[in-house]
C-alpha positions as CSV (number, residue, x, y, z in Angstrom):
1,X,44.4,75.5,80.6
2,X,44.4,78.3,83.4
3,X,47.1,77.4,86.2
4,X,45.2,77.7,89.8
5,X,49.0,79.5,90.4
6,X,47.6,81.9,88.9
7,X,44.0,82.3,90.2
8,X,45.6,82.4,93.3
9,X,47.6,84.9,92.1
10,X,44.7,86.7,91.8
11,X,42.7,86.0,94.8
12,X,45.5,87.2,96.2
13,X,45.8,90.2,95.0
14,X,42.0,90.5,95.5
15,X,42.2,89.6,99.5
16,X,44.9,92.2,100.0
17,X,43.4,95.9,97.5
18,X,47.3,95.1,95.7
19,X,49.3,93.9,93.0
20,X,51.8,94.2,94.6
21,X,50.6,93.5,98.0
22,X,50.0,89.8,96.5
23,X,53.6,90.1,94.7
24,X,55.2,90.0,98.2
25,X,53.5,87.8,99.9
26,X,54.2,84.6,97.5
27,X,57.6,86.0,97.2
28,X,57.6,87.6,93.4
29,X,58.6,90.4,92.2
30,X,55.2,92.5,91.3
31,X,56.3,92.6,87.2
32,X,56.1,89.2,87.2
33,X,53.1,88.8,89.2
34,X,51.7,91.8,86.9
35,X,52.9,89.3,83.7
36,X,50.6,86.8,85.1
37,X,47.6,88.4,86.5
38,X,47.4,89.4,82.0
39,X,48.2,86.0,81.2
40,X,45.3,84.5,82.7
41,X,42.8,88.0,81.8
42,X,44.2,86.6,77.9
43,X,43.6,83.1,78.3
44,X,40.1,84.2,79.0
45,X,39.5,86.2,76.9
46,X,37.5,89.0,79.5
47,X,39.3,91.6,82.6
48,X,39.3,90.7,85.9
49,X,40.5,93.9,87.5
50,X,40.0,97.4,87.8
51,X,43.3,99.1,88.5
52,X,43.2,102.8,90.2
53,X,46.4,103.8,91.4
54,X,44.8,103.3,95.0
55,X,43.0,100.8,94.6
56,X,41.9,97.3,93.1
57,X,38.4,95.9,91.8
58,X,36.9,92.7,90.4
59,X,35.2,93.4,86.9
60,X,31.7,91.3,87.3
61,X,33.6,88.1,86.0
62,X,36.7,89.4,87.9
63,X,34.3,88.4,91.1
64,X,32.7,85.3,89.6
65,X,35.9,83.8,89.1
66,X,36.9,84.9,92.7
67,X,34.2,83.0,94.0
68,X,34.3,80.0,92.0
69,X,37.8,79.8,92.9
70,X,38.4,79.4,96.0
71,X,36.1,76.3,96.3
72,X,39.3,75.0,93.5
73,X,41.9,76.0,95.5
74,X,40.3,74.9,98.5
75,X,40.3,71.4,96.8
76,X,44.1,71.2,95.7
77,X,44.8,72.4,99.8
78,X,42.8,69.4,100.8
79,X,43.9,67.1,97.9
80,X,47.9,67.9,98.5
81,X,46.9,68.1,102.6
82,X,45.6,64.3,102.4
83,X,48.3,63.1,99.5
84,X,51.5,64.7,102.0
85,X,49.9,62.7,105.4
86,X,49.7,59.1,104.7
87,X,47.5,58.9,107.8
88,X,45.4,61.3,107.1
89,X,45.5,63.3,109.3
90,X,43.2,66.0,111.0
91,X,45.3,69.5,110.5
92,X,44.8,73.0,109.1
93,X,42.9,75.7,110.1
94,X,39.0,75.5,110.4
95,X,37.4,78.5,110.2
96,X,33.6,77.8,111.5
97,X,30.7,80.6,111.8
98,X,27.9,81.0,114.1
99,X,25.3,82.2,116.2
100,X,26.5,84.0,119.0
101,X,24.2,83.5,121.9
102,X,24.2,79.7,120.8
103,X,28.0,79.5,120.1
104,X,28.8,81.3,123.5
105,X,26.9,78.7,125.1
106,X,27.6,75.5,124.3
107,X,29.8,75.8,121.3
108,X,32.6,77.2,123.1
109,X,32.8,75.1,126.3
110,X,33.6,72.2,123.8
111,X,36.5,73.7,121.7
112,X,39.1,72.5,124.5
113,X,38.1,68.8,124.4
114,X,37.9,69.4,120.2
115,X,41.7,71.0,120.3
116,X,43.2,68.2,122.9
117,X,41.6,65.4,120.5
118,X,43.1,67.2,117.3
119,X,45.7,69.2,118.7
120,X,46.8,69.8,115.0
121,X,44.5,72.2,114.3
122,X,43.7,75.9,114.6
123,X,40.5,77.1,114.7
124,X,38.9,80.1,112.9
125,X,35.6,81.2,115.1
126,X,33.4,84.2,114.0
127,X,30.3,83.9,116.1
128,X,27.3,86.8,114.5
129,X,23.2,86.2,114.4
130,X,24.0,87.3,110.1
131,X,23.7,84.9,107.6
132,X,27.1,85.0,106.6
133,X,28.4,84.1,102.9
134,X,30.3,81.0,103.4
135,X,32.2,81.1,100.1
136,X,33.0,84.2,100.0
137,X,34.1,84.9,103.5
138,X,36.8,81.9,102.4
139,X,34.5,79.8,105.3
140,X,34.6,75.9,106.0
141,X,31.9,75.5,107.8
142,X,29.0,77.1,109.9
143,X,26.4,76.2,112.1
144,X,22.9,77.5,111.7
145,X,20.0,77.2,113.7
146,X,15.8,77.1,111.2
147,X,15.1,75.8,108.4
148,X,17.3,76.2,105.9
149,X,16.8,77.8,101.9
150,X,20.0,77.5,100.4
151,X,20.3,75.0,98.4
152,X,23.7,75.4,97.1
153,X,24.6,74.3,100.4
154,X,25.0,70.7,101.8
155,X,23.9,70.3,105.5
156,X,23.3,67.7,108.1
157,X,21.9,67.9,110.9
158,X,23.6,67.9,114.1
159,X,21.0,67.9,116.6
160,X,17.3,68.2,117.0
161,X,15.8,72.4,118.1
162,X,12.5,72.3,120.4
163,X,11.1,75.4,120.5
164,X,8.1,76.9,122.7
165,X,5.8,79.8,123.7
166,X,7.2,81.4,126.7
167,X,5.9,84.5,128.6
168,X,6.8,86.2,132.4
169,X,5.1,84.5,135.6
170,X,4.2,88.3,135.8
171,X,3.2,89.0,132.1
172,X,0.8,86.0,132.9
173,X,-1.6,87.1,136.0
174,X,-1.5,91.2,134.5
175,X,-2.4,89.6,131.0
176,X,-3.9,86.1,131.2
177,X,-3.1,83.0,130.0
178,X,-3.7,82.5,126.2
179,X,-5.5,79.1,126.4
180,X,-6.0,78.4,122.3
181,X,-3.8,79.5,119.4
182,X,-6.4,83.0,118.5
183,X,-6.0,83.9,122.1
184,X,-2.2,85.6,120.5
185,X,-3.4,87.9,119.0
186,X,-4.8,90.2,122.2
187,X,-1.5,89.6,123.1
188,X,1.7,91.6,123.1
189,X,3.7,89.1,121.3
190,X,7.9,89.2,120.9
191,X,9.0,89.3,117.3
192,X,12.1,88.1,115.9
193,X,13.0,90.2,112.7
194,X,15.9,89.2,110.6
195,X,17.3,88.7,107.2
196,X,14.4,86.9,105.6
197,X,11.3,89.3,107.0
198,X,9.6,89.3,110.3
199,X,8.2,86.7,111.5
200,X,5.1,87.7,112.7
201,X,3.3,84.5,111.9
202,X,3.7,81.9,114.3
203,X,2.8,77.9,113.1
204,X,2.0,75.2,115.7
205,X,0.1,72.2,116.1
206,X,-1.7,70.4,118.2
207,X,-2.2,67.1,119.7
208,X,-4.7,65.6,117.0
209,X,-2.1,67.3,114.0
210,X,-4.1,70.4,113.3
211,X,-2.1,72.7,112.5
212,X,-2.5,76.9,113.5
213,X,-0.9,80.0,111.9
214,X,-2.0,82.7,113.9
215,X,-0.5,86.5,112.5
216,X,0.6,88.2,115.9
217,X,2.1,91.9,117.2
218,X,3.8,93.1,120.1
219,X,5.9,96.5,120.8
220,X,9.2,94.9,120.7
221,X,11.2,93.5,117.7
222,X,14.0,92.8,117.8
223,X,17.3,90.6,115.0
224,X,19.0,89.3,118.4
225,X,17.4,86.9,120.1
226,X,18.6,87.5,123.3
227,X,17.1,91.1,123.6
228,X,13.7,89.3,123.1
229,X,14.9,86.6,125.7
230,X,15.7,89.7,128.6
231,X,11.9,91.5,126.9
232,X,10.1,88.0,127.9
233,X,12.3,88.4,131.1
234,X,10.5,91.7,131.6
235,X,7.6,90.6,131.5
236,X,7.1,92.9,128.5
237,X,5.1,90.0,125.9
238,X,4.6,86.1,125.1
239,X,8.4,84.6,122.8
240,X,8.8,82.2,120.4
241,X,12.2,80.5,121.8
242,X,14.7,77.5,121.2
243,X,14.2,75.7,124.1
244,X,18.1,76.0,124.5
245,X,17.9,79.0,124.8
246,X,15.9,79.2,128.2
247,X,15.9,75.5,129.5
248,X,17.9,77.6,132.6
249,X,14.6,79.7,133.3
250,X,11.8,77.4,132.4
251,X,13.2,75.4,135.0
252,X,14.1,78.7,137.4
253,X,10.3,79.2,137.2
254,X,11.7,82.6,135.6
255,X,9.7,81.5,132.4
256,X,6.6,79.4,131.9
257,X,5.7,77.7,128.4
258,X,2.9,79.2,126.8
259,X,0.4,76.6,125.2
260,X,1.9,73.2,126.5
261,X,-0.7,71.6,124.5
262,X,1.4,73.1,121.5
263,X,3.9,71.9,119.9
264,X,6.3,74.3,118.1
265,X,7.9,73.1,114.2
266,X,11.5,71.6,115.1
267,X,13.7,73.6,113.0
268,X,16.8,71.6,113.4
269,X,20.0,72.5,114.3
270,X,22.7,71.8,111.0
271,X,26.2,72.1,110.0
272,X,26.4,73.0,106.7
273,X,29.6,73.3,104.1
274,X,29.6,74.8,101.2
275,X,28.8,72.3,97.8
276,X,32.5,70.5,97.6
277,X,33.8,67.6,96.1
278,X,36.6,67.5,98.1
279,X,36.0,68.5,102.2
280,X,39.1,68.1,104.4
281,X,38.8,66.3,107.5
282,X,39.4,69.4,109.5
283,X,35.3,69.3,109.0
284,X,34.4,66.0,108.8
285,X,35.6,65.8,112.5
286,X,34.2,68.6,114.0
287,X,30.8,68.0,112.6
288,X,31.1,64.3,113.7
289,X,32.4,66.0,117.6
290,X,29.6,68.4,117.1
291,X,27.1,65.8,116.4
292,X,27.9,63.4,118.7
293,X,28.6,66.7,122.0
294,X,25.0,68.6,121.1
295,X,23.2,65.6,119.8
296,X,23.7,63.0,122.2
297,X,25.0,65.1,125.5
298,X,23.2,68.0,125.2
299,X,22.4,69.5,128.5
300,X,19.0,71.6,128.3
301,X,17.5,67.6,126.6
302,X,17.8,66.8,130.8
303,X,14.4,68.6,130.8
């Protein structure tokens, strides 16, 4: 049977880039570390590492072991941490990733309260609009907005993500106000692009439940929602935005809802975790906290 400590050593060597660095971090000799890695390869019957004088690379089999081994190590850490703590306290470092804009606007202000409630937790927050692989990045949790496609992850809906079409009053004065979905074809529309392609087909439904799908186009497209919001504020076109992103602009009149009688699908705000049998208590605590704060007290719901 493969020893979890040997798998941990293997992952540490990959992360640090050398066997010697991994040995130092674990306070063992380089010779012992090398012997343990050779033993692991022998027991598995495959080569795990390509070694050169300067670099260390995983073989395809090694990459697979690293991916699945991280989950094993995390499960063992969660188990032993729980056994050590009679009270099952919320402790350790929570590693979480989320949308840059949403995280800055709505999650960052909540973090002091979470840390006050759980003084033994540390936070490592990664803000990005790129889709990050949780397992390979060693992350506990992601806050994702929109439709989810990765079935290997476990998702919990923590808030709604209501959306609307919007434009500046200046744009609507110059170009007219759309009255029905097909009118969008004749307007400059601001298109979001992402890892899963160009979101240029806008879907909406009327009050009778009839669905409309319109392919739109315009002079600006971007992978960053703030840039599309700026373009809409500047009168360049019609944008599709989450209400949490533009509720201040709608309240002030800087933006107006376009086609208010047609509803866009609510795609949800989700807490996403890797599939694990043992989820650390800090993850459960943070997801419960965000669900409480965002589902019940979200500031954009006052609009």
